[in-house]
C-alpha positions, -999 to +999 in steps of 0.1 A: +208-012+027+200-031-006+190-008-032+160-021-054+174-032-085+154-060-108+130-084-095+130-084-059+109-108-036+074-097-021+091-102+015+117-079+009+091-053+005+074-057+034+082-033+063+097-005+034+085+028+043+059+047+024+062+087+027+038+111+004+058+137-020+063+164+013+082+136+033+057+131+057+054+092+069+026+075+058+033+041+074+048+008+057+041-020+033+028-048+052+025-069+021+022-075-015-007-090-031-006-110-064-035-114-087-030-151-096-051-149-129-027-124-146+005-129-125+009-091-119+013-071-085-028-064-079-020-039-048+000-035-018-012-034+014-002-004+039+000-004+073-010+032+090-017+042+124-018+024+157+013+019+180+036-006+176+016-024+152-014-024+175-044-008+159-029-003+126-054+003+099-045-014+065-050-001+030-051-019-002-032+007-027-031-001-061+003-009-073+003+020-102-004+045-073+028+040-054+063+053-067+099+034-061+125+055-046+150+031-053+181+046-038+162+052-003+144+019-004+109+035+002+077+042-015+060+076-023+022+077-024+014+113-034-014+118-009-022+137+024-024+119+055-058+131+056-068+115+023-053+084+036-074+086+067-104+090+045-096+061+025-113+024+026-094+006+053-096-026+069-078-043+099-055-073+102-085-095+115-112-085+089-096-083+057-119-076+028-132-101+003-108-092-025-125-111-051-158-088-045-158-071-078-175-041-057-148-038-034-121-039-061-140-013-081-147+009-051-112+007-038-100+016-073-121+044-079-112+060-045-076+057-053-080+070-091-095+103-076-070+105-049-038+103-067 
């Protein structure tokens, strides 16, 4: 298993586990979204729930809400499963309009309060 060191491709992160601080499985990184205006990572798309990829809910997690466990090649999101279940979500066939300022504010405000 490759450890996180220096710059890595976004595709390297897809599929990486996300756990909370107590070690509970919160899903995996589905994708990483880049803000083309700033060149910075806007958020990670977390896939949670469902069975074998079916029925998964997707969550836009602000990049700064994630901690990286370099040695274990996983991410830490310090929220409970219940908090995640209440978070704004979408499904793979109905992505939000991420250019909508209201969506961005609502999503960022939720995560600012959660973590």
